[in-house]
BAKEVEX-191481 format. One record per residue (C-alpha): residue in one letter; x, y, z. Coordinates in steps of 0.001 Angstrom, whole numbers, plus 500000, padded with zeros to 6 digits. Layout:
<atoms>
AXYZ/...
</atoms>
This chain:
<atoms>
X538854957409558163/X537863957906561809/X534855956219563313/X532627959326563200/X533347959932559521/X532760956266558736/X529421956261560553/X528370959490558812/X529300958020555430/X527428954765556058/X524359956689557224/X524541958873554107/X524694955762551905/X521718954222553714/X519566957369553464/X520451958040549831/X519702954389548965/X516309954690550650/X515625957915548762/X516649956199545514/X514271953292546141/X511378955631546899/X512206957729543828/X512148954641541579/X508765953645543022/X507476957222542607/X508680957316538996/X506973953997538183/X503671955016539797/X503444958586538487/X505522958667535301/X506584962268536073/X509383963184533662/X511676964842536205/X511485961820538515/X513443959739535991/X516226962320536035/X516137962306539816/X516651958527539755/X519854959090537752/X520980961818540178/X520401959699543282/X522067956678541659/X525228958683541059/X525018960100544588/X524798956611546123/X527649955404543904/X529904958327544813/X529342957942548552/X529922954188548336/X533169954694546423/X534376957186549025/X533672954716551807/X535393951865549922/X538371954054549082/X538996955179552639/X538428951724554111/X540727950098551527/X543350952798552024/X543273952252555778/X543453948451555458/X546375948493553009/X548258951025555127/X547940948779558166/X549693946006556240/X552433948361555036/X551205948561551444/X551296952345551178/X552148952426547461/X549230950147546595/X546972952188548861/X547984955364547024/X547209953864543595/X543828952561544779/X543067955942546315/X543904957799543086/X541755955473540966/X538707955485543230/X538749959188544006/X539193959944540300/X535980957952539672/X534309959958542434/X535477963140540697/X533903961827537477/X530610961264539341/X530779964785540742/X531563966094537247/X528347964449536069/X526469966241538843/X527995969569537802/X526321969102534412/X523211967336535659/X521996969778538324/X521705972797535961/X520158970562533296/X517560969336535783/X516810972910536865/X516456974209533304/X514167971281532454/X511886972016535429/X511827975753534709/X511932975563530910/X514640978260530746/X518071978403529082/X517597974951527605/X518732976148524163/X521353978724525218/X524545977373523606/X526829979834525404/X525446978757528764/X526085975068528053/X529541975748526629/X530451977610529835/X528964974842531962/X530824972126530033/X534069974075530475/X533501974316534223/X532740970581534392/X535972969832532495/X537969972085534842/X536355970385537820/X537283966918536576/X540852967972535695/X541403969663539065/X539996966640540895/X542175964093539064/X545332966251539255/X544747966773542962/X544775963016543484/X548144962772541730/X549950965878542986/X547965966612546188/X547827970405545835/X545383972116548258/X544485974821545740/X543276972176543287/X540857970841545900/X539730974410546536/X539099974968542806/X537000971797542592/X534949972734545649/X534333976287544439/X533252975122540964/X530823972534542342/X529346974802544991/X529167977704542536/X527158975653540024/X524985974193542778/X524068977485544410/X523552979128541007/X521038976388540195/X519308976767543555/X519134980548543063/X517523980065539641/X514943977759541207/X514254980186544038/X513755983150541705/X511453981246539333/X509639978984541809/X506388980938541410/X506303979981537706/X506054976268538505/X502426975150538427/X502688971914540386/X502405972662544110/X504339969581545210/X507245970483542932/X507285973993544404/X507408972542547907/X510369970308547197/X512238973213545596/X511674975448548608/X512797972656550943/X515936971988548873/X516820975688548941/X516376975920552702/X518633972890553170/X521229974408550811/X521344977644552809/X521652975760556086/X524692973870554736/X526741976980553925/X528552976810557322/X529404973155556605/X530936974152553273/X533016976885554928/X534311974432557544/X535292971927554846/X537437974607553174/X539154975548556435/X539595971969557696/X540327969552554803/X540011966542557135/X536351967479557574/X535677967287553840/X534467963674553679/X532158964289556608/X530808967387554848/X530035965303551744/X528158962864553967/X526182965720555548/X525252967130552115/X524113963683551001/X522121963036554192/X520401966428554098/X519329966114550456/X518262962483550920/X516109963393553927/X514358966087551854/X513657963487549150/X512458960866551645/X510066963314553323/X508720964408549928/X508124960870548647/X506720959717551983/X504250962601551933/X503319961813548332/X502681958134549059/X500772958955552260/X498514961353550381/X497908958760547667/X497106956110550292/X494653958404552060/X492903959185548775/X492662955491547909/X491295954554551345/X488790957397551472/X485165956254551356/X483665956852547898/X480857959358547672/X477327958046547467/X476029957650543939/X473335960213543070/X470712960220540332/X472267963399538942/X475499961446538265/X473556959410535671/X471545962211534111/X473267961791530759/X471776958277530563/X468209959498531309/X467762957068534175/X464379957275535946/X464007957344539743/X462679953775539848/X465519952560537623/X467957954357539879/X466532952514542887/X467169949255541078/X470683950325540139/X471587951043543787/X470432947587544814/X472317945989541917/X475421947812543146/X474931946152546544/X475104942740544879/X471414941833545224/X469727939455542778/X466623940420540787/X464466938359543128/X465951940118546187/X465460943503544517/X461812942658543800/X461276941761547448/X463068944912548637/X461022947235546402/X457772945238546693/X457457944777542963/X457394941699540713/X460531940001539416/X459351940661535827/X459216944385536593/X462762944243537969/X463872942375534857/X462357945117532690/X464063947863534727/X467425946102534499/X466999945619530746/X466150949322530326/X469209950319532386/X471440948089530251/X469984949621527088/X470357953234528265/X473911952827529569/X475081950593526723/X476327947763528964/X475742944027528523/X476164942639532012/X476022943509535690/X479833943561535836/X479930946142533033/X477291948169534870/X479264948088538126/X482425949201536307/X480473952055534731/X479151953123538133/X482696953177539527/X483857955445536725/X480866957765537148/X481334957921540936/X485027958988540850/
</atoms>
């Protein structure tokens, strides 16, 4: 593996690992169903890229020491595992798409055809490692890219049916990236030595889309959390039949003032404040100031 390919592979591993970490955090915070599937996808992606890097580095190291036969066996084993990871992706990507869109999830013929393609992909990938036939590599590439672009086309056609705006955005971005990588795919078919670098470019491009999406999601959430809450209005408590004077007391309670301080602020007696506070507790059904403050937070959201 030359230095450029190695650097591209390491960068792809780093970006996909970052995307995986952000996806795990996003899944924990939001509980969105598709995010859990995306965690599985990114985990396999990181694993595949890592295995490719290990395989090529090990192959190079063993060759330097004249252990070509051992290097060949290691290469066959590791690249066969990579083919198994890619086979998983051949099945996973359409499944993920059908889950998001809610289409073809129960079409047996579709899944039989897809499973057959995945089996052919795995067989061609493993046999290519043993017999090193260029046409086998071509078959594997065409099957994977065919399934991938079919899935992206399905998303593009049905994107308007997806209600969540953020999901629509990520789909559009993924499709744009897919189209931009068509020249890279063509080059990898013409120049086999460029294939590993092309895998790294695919991985980097998709990971960047994920990172930007999750970063935007977390930034939006942070901005919403840091935004100043709106001022509490009497109309927010109309269901509790709070009077204007009681509302004045409530606002001062929310500021952390004691009954004596409230009495001084409103120029009324402490007993009157006590009565107002008792009435507020009775109307809102709370038993303490802490309960009242929690209620006000819920009402003011």
